[in-house]
A tleap script that builds the chain and sets N, CA, C and O, in Angstrom:
source leaprc.protein.ff14SB
mol = sequence {
  NMET ILE GLU LYS MET HIE GLU HIE LYS THR
  LYS ALA LYS ILE LYS ARG ALA ASP SER ALA
  GLU LEU LYS GLY ILE THR THR ASN LYS LEU
  ARG ARG SER LEU THR GLU LYS CYS SER GLU
  MET PRO ALA SER CPHE
}
set mol.1.N position { 83.051 122.699 95.971 }
set mol.1.CA position { 83.189 122.312 94.557 }
set mol.1.C position { 84.658 122.191 94.174 }
set mol.1.O position { 85.075 121.183 93.603 }
set mol.2.N position { 85.439 123.216 94.487 }
set mol.2.CA position { 86.864 123.206 94.131 }
set mol.2.C position { 87.574 122.072 94.879 }
set mol.2.O position { 88.425 121.379 94.321 }
set mol.3.N position { 87.207 121.902 96.143 }
set mol.3.CA position { 87.827 120.835 96.938 }
set mol.3.C position { 87.589 119.474 96.300 }
set mol.3.O position { 88.497 118.646 96.232 }
set mol.4.N position { 86.378 119.249 95.836 }
set mol.4.CA position { 86.047 117.966 95.203 }
set mol.4.C position { 86.888 117.759 93.950 }
set mol.4.O position { 87.391 116.662 93.709 }
set mol.5.N position { 87.039 118.811 93.156 }
set mol.5.CA position { 87.852 118.719 91.942 }
set mol.5.C position { 89.282 118.339 92.315 }
set mol.5.O position { 89.885 117.466 91.690 }
set mol.6.N position { 89.810 118.994 93.325 }
set mol.6.CA position { 91.185 118.723 93.759 }
set mol.6.C position { 91.321 117.276 94.231 }
set mol.6.O position { 92.291 116.589 93.909 }
set mol.7.N position { 90.337 116.836 94.996 }
set mol.7.CA position { 90.337 115.459 95.505 }
set mol.7.C position { 90.376 114.472 94.337 }
set mol.7.O position { 91.139 113.505 94.337 }
set mol.8.N position { 89.542 114.743 93.358 }
set mol.8.CA position { 89.466 113.862 92.189 }
set mol.8.C position { 90.815 113.825 91.474 }
set mol.8.O position { 91.271 112.760 91.057 }
set mol.9.N position { 91.445 114.976 91.335 }
set mol.9.CA position { 92.741 115.039 90.641 }
set mol.9.C position { 93.786 114.225 91.384 }
set mol.9.O position { 94.534 113.461 90.774 }
set mol.10.N position { 93.839 114.385 92.697 }
set mol.10.CA position { 94.841 113.642 93.461 }
set mol.10.C position { 94.583 112.143 93.358 }
set mol.10.O position { 95.525 111.357 93.251 }
set mol.11.N position { 93.319 111.744 93.389 }
set mol.11.CA position { 92.996 110.322 93.253 }
set mol.11.C position { 93.460 109.805 91.900 }
set mol.11.O position { 94.007 108.707 91.794 }
set mol.12.N position { 93.232 110.613 90.864 }
set mol.12.CA position { 93.661 110.221 89.523 }
set mol.12.C position { 95.172 110.097 89.479 }
set mol.12.O position { 95.708 109.169 88.875 }
set mol.13.N position { 95.863 111.040 90.123 }
set mol.13.CA position { 97.334 110.999 90.159 }
set mol.13.C position { 97.804 109.719 90.837 }
set mol.13.O position { 98.710 109.043 90.349 }
set mol.14.N position { 97.184 109.394 91.958 }
set mol.14.CA position { 97.560 108.181 92.697 }
set mol.14.C position { 97.333 106.957 91.817 }
set mol.14.O position { 98.177 106.063 91.750 }
set mol.15.N position { 96.178 106.925 91.139 }
set mol.15.CA position { 95.863 105.795 90.262 }
set mol.15.C position { 96.923 105.661 89.183 }
set mol.15.O position { 97.391 104.561 88.886 }
set mol.16.N position { 97.299 106.804 88.595 }
set mol.16.CA position { 98.290 106.785 87.525 }
set mol.16.C position { 99.620 106.258 88.064 }
set mol.16.O position { 100.291 105.465 87.404 }
set mol.17.N position { 99.991 106.694 89.246 }
set mol.17.CA position { 101.236 106.247 89.860 }
set mol.17.C position { 101.188 104.739 90.092 }
set mol.17.O position { 102.165 104.032 89.843 }
set mol.18.N position { 100.047 104.258 90.568 }
set mol.18.CA position { 99.885 102.820 90.818 }
set mol.18.C position { 100.063 102.024 89.534 }
set mol.18.O position { 100.772 101.019 89.513 }
set mol.19.N position { 99.415 102.478 88.462 }
set mol.19.CA position { 99.504 101.740 87.198 }
set mol.19.C position { 100.934 101.786 86.665 }
set mol.19.O position { 101.420 100.808 86.098 }
set mol.20.N position { 101.608 102.924 86.848 }
set mol.20.CA position { 102.996 103.038 86.402 }
set mol.20.C position { 103.863 102.051 87.182 }
set mol.20.O position { 104.740 101.397 86.616 }
set mol.21.N position { 103.606 101.952 88.485 }
set mol.21.CA position { 104.362 101.031 89.330 }
set mol.21.C position { 104.133 99.595 88.868 }
set mol.21.O position { 105.073 98.808 88.761 }
set mol.22.N position { 102.878 99.268 88.598 }
set mol.22.CA position { 102.544 97.921 88.140 }
set mol.22.C position { 103.246 97.616 86.828 }
set mol.22.O position { 103.784 96.525 86.636 }
set mol.23.N position { 103.237 98.596 85.922 }
set mol.23.CA position { 103.906 98.409 84.637 }
set mol.23.C position { 105.386 98.142 84.867 }
set mol.23.O position { 105.971 97.258 84.241 }
set mol.24.N position { 105.985 98.911 85.768 }
set mol.24.CA position { 107.399 98.738 86.070 }
set mol.24.C position { 107.675 97.345 86.596 }
set mol.24.O position { 108.651 96.705 86.207 }
set mol.25.N position { 106.809 96.878 87.483 }
set mol.25.CA position { 106.987 95.539 88.057 }
set mol.25.C position { 106.901 94.484 86.963 }
set mol.25.O position { 107.732 93.577 86.907 }
set mol.26.N position { 105.905 94.596 86.095 }
set mol.26.CA position { 105.728 93.585 85.050 }
set mol.26.C position { 106.896 93.602 84.073 }
set mol.26.O position { 107.358 92.546 83.640 }
set mol.27.N position { 107.379 94.798 83.719 }
set mol.27.CA position { 108.511 94.868 82.789 }
set mol.27.C position { 109.746 94.276 83.451 }
set mol.27.O position { 110.536 93.591 82.801 }
set mol.28.N position { 109.915 94.541 84.749 }
set mol.28.CA position { 111.052 93.960 85.467 }
set mol.28.C position { 110.979 92.439 85.449 }
set mol.28.O position { 111.981 91.763 85.218 }
set mol.29.N position { 109.792 91.910 85.693 }
set mol.29.CA position { 109.612 90.456 85.688 }
set mol.29.C position { 109.935 89.890 84.304 }
set mol.29.O position { 110.637 88.886 84.184 }
set mol.30.N position { 109.417 90.542 83.264 }
set mol.30.CA position { 109.655 90.080 81.898 }
set mol.30.C position { 111.144 90.108 81.595 }
set mol.30.O position { 111.701 89.153 81.053 }
set mol.31.N position { 111.780 91.221 81.955 }
set mol.31.CA position { 113.211 91.365 81.675 }
set mol.31.C position { 113.996 90.288 82.409 }
set mol.31.O position { 114.927 89.698 81.861 }
set mol.32.N position { 113.608 90.039 83.655 }
set mol.32.CA position { 114.311 89.038 84.459 }
set mol.32.C position { 114.190 87.667 83.810 }
set mol.32.O position { 115.181 86.948 83.679 }
set mol.33.N position { 112.985 87.306 83.406 }
set mol.33.CA position { 112.779 85.986 82.793 }
set mol.33.C position { 113.541 85.901 81.475 }
set mol.33.O position { 114.076 84.846 81.133 }
set mol.34.N position { 113.594 87.012 80.731 }
set mol.34.CA position { 114.322 87.024 79.461 }
set mol.34.C position { 115.812 86.809 79.708 }
set mol.34.O position { 116.451 86.014 79.019 }
set mol.35.N position { 116.364 87.521 80.693 }
set mol.35.CA position { 117.797 87.380 80.980 }
set mol.35.C position { 118.101 85.965 81.456 }
set mol.35.O position { 119.148 85.409 81.124 }
set mol.36.N position { 117.189 85.380 82.233 }
set mol.36.CA position { 117.379 84.001 82.692 }
set mol.36.C position { 117.430 83.057 81.502 }
set mol.36.O position { 118.285 82.174 81.437 }
set mol.37.N position { 116.511 83.244 80.563 }
set mol.37.CA position { 116.485 82.396 79.368 }
set mol.37.C position { 117.764 82.555 78.571 }
set mol.37.O position { 118.332 81.576 78.088 }
set mol.38.N position { 118.215 83.798 78.435 }
set mol.38.CA position { 119.427 84.070 77.667 }
set mol.38.C position { 120.639 83.436 78.332 }
set mol.38.O position { 121.509 82.894 77.650 }
set mol.39.N position { 120.703 83.500 79.661 }
set mol.39.CA position { 121.845 82.919 80.367 }
set mol.39.C position { 121.830 81.393 80.260 }
set mol.39.O position { 122.885 80.758 80.261 }
set mol.40.N position { 120.650 80.817 80.170 }
set mol.40.CA position { 120.529 79.362 80.031 }
set mol.40.C position { 120.950 78.913 78.639 }
set mol.40.O position { 121.490 77.819 78.471 }
set mol.41.N position { 120.703 79.759 77.637 }
set mol.41.CA position { 121.044 79.413 76.267 }
set mol.41.C position { 122.555 79.344 76.066 }
set mol.41.O position { 123.298 80.055 76.743 }
set mol.42.N position { 123.018 78.505 75.150 }
set mol.42.CA position { 124.435 78.505 74.822 }
set mol.42.C position { 124.815 79.817 74.137 }
set mol.42.O position { 124.000 80.398 73.422 }
set mol.43.N position { 126.032 80.282 74.347 }
set mol.43.CA position { 126.436 81.597 73.851 }
set mol.43.C position { 126.646 81.619 72.340 }
set mol.43.O position { 126.837 82.693 71.769 }
set mol.44.N position { 126.616 80.479 71.685 }
set mol.44.CA position { 126.866 80.453 70.238 }
set mol.44.C position { 125.574 80.475 69.453 }
set mol.44.O position { 125.062 79.431 69.050 }
set mol.45.N position { 125.039 81.692 69.235 }
set mol.45.CA position { 123.826 81.796 68.406 }
set mol.45.C position { 123.706 83.118 67.690 }
set mol.45.O position { 122.738 83.340 66.962 }
savepdb mol mol.pdb
quit
């Protein structure tokens, strides 16, 4: 019983880590595209 609980917790931790990683990747992509757009824009705005 205790082992199963522990297993479930570790799986949840892994899932949380995965989602955090995905969030990081998406924010990085968004930031990159934003900086690209800003660099393309003329500096007078």
